[in-house]
C-alpha positions in Angstrom: 63.3 36.2 49.5 67.5 36.9 49.8 69.7 34.2 51.1 70.4 37.0 54.1 66.5 36.9 54.9 65.9 33.5 54.6 69.3 33.0 57.1 67.6 35.5 59.4 63.9 34.0 59.4 65.8 30.5 59.4 67.2 31.2 62.7 64.7 33.5 64.3 62.4 30.2 63.6 64.5 28.4 65.7 65.0 30.5 68.3 61.1 30.3 68.3 60.8 26.7 68.9 64.0 26.9 71.6 61.7 29.3 73.7 58.7 28.0 73.2 60.4 24.8 74.5 61.5 26.8 77.4 58.0 27.7 78.1 56.5 24.5 78.0 59.5 23.5 80.3 58.7 25.8 82.8 55.0 25.6 82.4 55.3 21.7 83.9 57.5 22.7 86.7 54.8 25.1 87.7 52.4 22.4 87.3 54.7 20.3 89.4 54.7 23.0 92.3 51.0 23.5 92.1 50.3 20.3 92.8 52.9 20.1 95.6 51.5 23.4 97.3 47.8 21.0 96.9 50.0 18.0 98.8 51.1 20.3 101.4 47.9 22.6 102.0 46.2 19.0 102.6 48.7 18.0 105.1 48.0 21.7 107.0 44.6 20.8 106.9 45.0 17.5 108.2 47.3 18.5 111.4 45.1 21.9 111.6 42.3 18.9 112.1 44.2 16.9 114.4 45.5 19.7 117.0 41.5 20.6 116.5 40.8 17.0 117.6 42.9 16.6 120.4 45.2 18.9 123.3 48.0 19.8 120.8 51.0 18.5 121.3 54.6 19.8 120.8 55.3 17.4 117.8 51.9 18.2 115.8 52.7 22.1 116.8 55.9 21.6 115.4 54.6 19.5 112.3 52.2 22.0 111.4 54.7 25.0 112.0 56.8 23.4 109.3 54.4 22.5 106.8 53.1 26.2 107.1 56.7 27.4 106.1 57.4 24.7 103.7 54.3 25.9 101.7 55.6 29.6 101.8 58.4 28.2 100.3 56.6 26.5 97.4 53.5 29.3 96.8 57.5 31.8 96.8 59.0 29.8 94.1 56.0 29.1 92.5 55.7 32.4 91.7 59.1 33.1 90.8 58.3 30.5 88.3 55.1 31.9 86.9 57.3 35.2 86.2 59.4 33.5 84.6 57.2 32.0 82.3 55.7 35.7 81.5 58.9 36.4 81.0 59.9 34.1 78.4 56.1 34.0 76.6 57.5 37.8 75.9 60.7 36.9 74.1 58.3 34.4 72.4 56.4 37.4 71.3 59.5 39.3 70.4 60.7 37.0 68.7 57.2 36.7 66.5 57.0 40.3 65.4 61.0 39.5 64.4 59.5 36.8 61.9 56.6 38.9 60.9 58.9 41.7 59.7 61.5 39.3 58.4 58.5 38.3 56.2 57.7 41.4 55.1 61.6 42.4 53.6 62.3 44.4 56.4 65.2 41.0 57.6 67.0 44.0 59.1 65.3 43.9 62.4 66.8 41.8 65.3 
């Protein structure tokens, strides 16, 4: 393997490692958001049950409204994170194709 091809392959492997690290970080973020959503859903359910058991107070109704708004924000953030993961995974796949081409001697593919 020529030095140029070896340098290209080394560069691509380093790029892949960085991208996989980014995917891992995004996945951790998505899991934290999913946990937050679950917690908010439990709080929303608690508020709904409390309102159902008693006459709804203005405070409980306000808390329920805020909980639902918070859930919507978290769900949007989670959706955005999932899109980021998909894009990063596509970048990894692209680098994988570049690595395969470099190993086959098509080192000019970058």
